[in-house]
N, C-alpha and C positions, 0 to 999 in steps of 0.2 A: 572606482571603476571596475574592481573585480567583482563587487556585489552586483552592480548593474548588468555586467556581462553574464554572470551566473543566472540571473533571473531570466535574461533573454535566452540563455541556453535551455533553461527548464521549459519555458513557453514553446520554443522551437521543437523540442523533443516531443512534447505532448501533442502539439497541434500539427506537427510535421512541417518540414521546410517549405513545401509548396504553398501552404496556407500562409505562412509568415512572409516568405520572400518572393512568392509568385514565380515569374519566369527566371529569376536569379537563382533559384534553387538548382537549376541545371548545372550551375558552376560550383556545386557542393559548398555552398556558403556555410553550412553547418560545420564542416571540417575547419574552415577558417575561424569560425566563431569559437570552436572548441580549443584551437590553438591560442587564440587571444585570451581565453579564460585561463588556460594553463599559465601563460606568461604572466598575467596579472595576479596569479596566485602565489607565485614564487616568493615575493617579499613577505607573505604572510606565513610561510612555513616555519620560519624561526620562532620557537616558543609557543607554537600552536597546540591546541589540545589533542589534535590527531595523533600525536606522538605519545599521548598518555592513555588512550582508550583502547581496550582490547578489540573493539570493533574494527579498528584499522588493521590489525593483524588478521582478524577474521576475513576481511575483504581480500587481502593478499592470498590467504588460504583458498578462498573461493575461486579466485582467478586461476590458481594452480589446479583446483579441482576440475573446473570446467575444461581446462586444457587435458588433463589426465583422462577424464571421461571420454573424450573423443579419441585421444591417441591410443588408450588401452582398451576402453570399452568398445569403441567402434573400429579399432584397428586401423585408424586413419592418421598416419604420421603428420601429413600436411595439414590436418584440420585443427591442430591445437592452437596456432596463432589466431586464425579466424574466430575461433570460439572465445579467446580472451578479448579480442577486439570487439565482439558482440556484447561481452559482459561489462566492459569498462565504462561505457556511457551511463549505464545504470549506477554502478558503484560510485562513479565520480560524484554523484549527487550528495553522498555523505560527506565527502571531503570538502566540496564547496560550501556546504552549509556550515560546517565546522570552522572553515577558514574565514568566511566572510559574514556570517550572521552573528555578530557579537553584541547585539543590543535587542531590546524589545521591539523597538520600531522596525528594525530590519526583519524580525520575525513576523511582524504584522504585514510587512510588504510581501514576504514569502507566502503567507496565507492568502493575502490578496491576489497574488499571482495564481495560486492554485484555484481559488474560487473563480477567477476570471477565465481560466481554461474550461472549467465545468460550465460556467454560464454561457460561454461562447458556443459550446456544443449543444447546450440545451436550447438556446435560441435557434441555431441552425436547424436542429432536428425538429423543433415545433413548427418552424416555417415550412419544412419539407412535408410535415404531416398533413398540411393543408392541401397538398397536391396529389396525394396518393388515394387509391380507391378506398372506400370505407372498410374497416375491419369487420369480421363477424361472418363473412360468407365462407362457404366451404370451398377449398381449393380443388377445382375439377379440371375441366379442359382448359381453362384460361391460366392455369398455374404456370405453364411453360412461358407464357407471354409476361406474366406478372413479375417473375423473379429477376429477369434481366433489367426491367425498368427500375425496380428498387435498388438493385446493386449498382447500376451505372448512373442513374439520374438522381438517386437519393442516397448518397454516401453515408449520411448520418442515421440511416434506418436499416434495420434488419427484418426481413419478413420470414415468419415461420409459423408452423401450425402448433396449436395448443393441445391439451389432452382431449379435447372435444372434436379435433379435426378442423377447427376453424383457424383462419389465418390471423395473425396479429402483427403489428409493427412495433419493434423495440428500438429504443434510442441507443445509439453507440457513438464513440468518437472515432478518431483516425489513429493510425500508428499503433502504439503499444495499447491503447485503450479502445481498439476497433471492435471489441466484443462487448455487448451490453453489460455482461456480468462484471468485466474488468472496469468499465466506466462507472458502474454502480458502486463498486468497491472504492473507487477514488472519491466519489461524492461522499459516501458514508464516512471516509476518513476526515473530510474537510469540515463536515457539519458541525461537530463540537468545537473545532479550531476557530470557527467564525466568531465564538463568543470571546475571543481575545480582544475584540473591539468593544465589548460591553463596558459601559461606564454607569455606575449607579447615579440616579438623579439626572441623567442626560437623555430624556425620553426621545428627542428627535434623532439624535445620533444613534441611539440603539435601534430605533425603527429602520433608519436608512442603511446602517452598516451591519446590522445583525438580523433582525426579524424579517425583513423583505428578502435579503439574499438566502437566508435559511429556508423560507418558504419556496423560493424558485428551486433551490437545490433538492428539497423534498419532492417537489413536482418532477424534477428530472429523475429522481430514483424511481418514482412511480412509472415514468415513461419507459424505463428500462425493463419493467416487469421482472426484475431479478428476485428469485426466491431466496438466494443467499444474502442479498442486501437486506431483505425484510427481516431475516433472522438476526442479521448483524444490528439493525436498528433496535430490535427488541432487546438484544443482549445489552446495548448501550443504555437503554432505558432502565433495565434491571440494575446495572452497575451505578448509574447516576441517581436513581431513586432510593436505593437501599440505604444510603447514608442519611436520608432525611426521614423516610417513612418505614424502614425496616425491610428485611428480605421478603417475608411473606406478602405484604402489601404490594411490594414492587413486582413480584411474580404475578399477583392478580392483575395489577395494572397492565403488565406485558401481555397477559392472556386477553384482556379486554381490547387492547390495541390490535392484537392479532385477529380477533373476530371482526373488529371494524375494518381492518385492512382487507380481509377476505370479502366482506360485503361490498367494498369499493372496487373489487376486481383488481387488487394491487398486482398480482402475479399474471394477470391476462389469461386466466383460466387454467393456469399450470398448477397442479396440485402440489401440496407439501405433505408428504406422508412417506412411510417406509416403502409402500408399493410404488409411489410415483418416483421415488429416488432409486429404485432397484437397479436401473441401468448404471447410475453413478456408483453405487456401492459395489457392483460387479467390476467396474473399472478399478476401484480401490483395491479389491482382491487381486486383480491381475497385476496391479502395480506392485503390491507386496511380493507376489511370485516372481516378478521380474527382478526385484531387489534381492530375493534369496538366490537367484541364479547369477547376479552380478553384485556381490555384497560389498566389494572394496571400493572400486572406483565407478561402479554403475554402468548402465548400458550406453551412456553417451547423451550429451546435452541435446534436448529437443528430439529424442529418438523414441520415446515411449509409445507413440502412436503406431510406430512400425511393428510393435510386439503385441498389440491388442487385436482381438477378433473384429471389432468395429472400426479400428484405425482412429480411435480417439485417445486423448490423453486422460489421465485419472481424474482430473477435476478436483484435486486436493493437493495443496502446495507441499505438504509434508511428504506424501506418497511420491509425488513427482520428483522432489529433490532426492529422496532416498533411491528411487528406482533409476534415475538418470545420473546421479553423482555418487551414489554408493555411500558407505559410512564415512568416507574421506570428506566428501562434500557436505553431507548432512552434519557432520561435526562442526565444520566451519560456519555453515548457516545458522546452527544453533548457537554457536559462539558469538554471532552477531546479535541474535535475538535475546539470549539470556541476559546479558548485562544491560541491554536497552530496557527490557521489562523491569529488571531489578532497580535501575536508577529512576524509571518513571514511578514505580511504587514508593520509592523513598520520597521524592519530592511531592507526590500526591498526598502524603500522610502528614497532617499537622504535627503529629506527635514525633515525627522524625526530622522535622525542620525547626531549627531554633532561630532567634533573632541574632543576626550576625553584624559585623562591622565592616565597612568598605575598606578595601585594601588597595595597594598599588601594585600593578603587575610587574613581573621580572623585566629586567632590562632586555630590550630587543635590539637586534643589530640594525634594522632599518624598518621603516623610514624614520621612526621617532625613538627617542631614548626611553620615555616613559609614556605610559597611557593609563588614565584613571579608569578603573572598573565601574561600570554602570551600577548605581545603587537600585536594587529591587528588594522590597520588603518581604517578610515572611508570607503574609497573606497573598501577595501576588504570585510568589514562587509556587505556593500550594494550589492556587487557582489554575496557574498554567500546567502544573503537574497533573491535576485532575482532568483537564481538557485533554491532555495527551494521552492519559490513561483511557479515556472514552474513545479517542481516535484509534489508539492501538488495539483496543478491544474490537472495534468495528472492523479494522483491517484484518485481524487474525480470525475472526468468526466468518467473515466473507471469504477469506483465503482458504478456509477448511473446505470450501466447495469450488475452489478455482485452482488452476495449475500455474500460479504466478508466484513462485518463490524468489525470483531475482529481479523483480521489477523496480523501477526508479522510485515509486511511491514508498516502498518499504524502506529504502535507504534514506529517503527525504525525512520520513518520520524519525528514523534513528538519529539523524543529524540534529534535528530540532530538539529531541529529547536530550542529547548530550550538551547542547548549547545552554539549555535551561538548567540542567544539572550543573554545568560549569559555573553559571552565574551564581548558583547557590554555594557551590564549593568554594569559589574564590572569596566569598563574604564570610566564610566559616559557618555557614548555616546547616550543613550536612556532613555526615562522616565521609571520609575519602572513598574513592572507588575500591572495589574488591582488588586485592593483589592478583597479578596475572596467574600465579600459580593456583590460586583457589578458583579462579575462572575456569581455567583448563580442566580442573577436576570436576566442577559443577556442570560444566558443558557436557561432559560425557553422560553424567547421570541424567541430565535433562533430555538429551537426545534419545536415550533408551526409554525414558518415560513417556515420551511423545509416541514412539513406535509402539510401545505397550498399549497406550491409550487407543491408538488406531486399531490394533489388533482385538482388543476387548469390544470396541464399537462394532466392528464387522462381525464378530462372534454373536453379539447380541441382536444385531439386525438379522442375520441368518436364522436365529432361533425364532424370530417373529414371523418368518415366512412359513 
């Protein structure tokens, strides 16, 4: 029951309560659902892996960080609790996945849920595209009449102008994915995970469950016209191909795909270059300046737009996290990211995974005395690890151009990674997780390294202008 309620909770969060519950959404059904999910999760807490992962401590620290950023950074004593309540629905995803997704089949259901959300939005947006004026015309006197029509009657589309002054329509979702770039990031993360349904020798199953959905998802990315998503896809191609054909050929392949995507008008006429992204790198610089003026607890959650000349956020998850939450928040965000990346790299490497033996889990208080661990062989663990590595690569590359450090998708991926790592660990296939003391030390170095990387990138971009 807890797993079913968790899946419903995720779908409701992504597609929004009005879409799922219709008129009943006025009665705050999502709060009732959240309460039921929490109640159903209580019996799973005993012996759960959430007590063993540093990510759980990181999420507690992040909750405290968002509170302190508002109380200290914004000098708003009463805003601490609302900030925590806004953060909890996202962070809850990690705990629910770790508590209830204890088998490969449940992971497949979770991936199926995420793909359903994306395909639902893609279908809705594609239908709405048929009813809007043709793209390509220059927005002139009719622009004032066009924009309200798009925003009100076509909620899954965003109208904007490209670099040539022509207007285009970009696909988007609702709620947390109501920005085309955010929705594209979610699709990019799901694309490799769809291959969890791939079975050698089963052509029909592979076509229906993998190839057709992946084609539809790629079409959805195209409709978003997201430049960050294109770069994320190319990064995933490089990571996936280098194991088979080598680094240089994979770079050549990615370059060829970039040329093909440009010819197909993938970004909707929006350029990808240092000059085209000058406004974004300017915001990165303003974000780092804001971080320097509020180094410890940040300027406050969701407050960066108030400090920039254009009233925009930085469009970089790292910069926004540092500017709004300070070193305190950045440390805990990195503390979630670092062990997640480390564990994914371990299970994705055949040299670090050995053949193990199934074991019996420790005695649980309820509801059962013993539960047998699902047997997953080395080849499958490594395959799942490699799919997660691609998914995480896509998320992080796209996130380099988005201001979404605390979104649900990030914590969902973290939960899935730890579930797969836990499967391997319980069967004795991988070395134990890093001790907490080492994670705490490595996290600080990792956070500083990310900030230095951003600083070097900005210096390099400035030299190019």
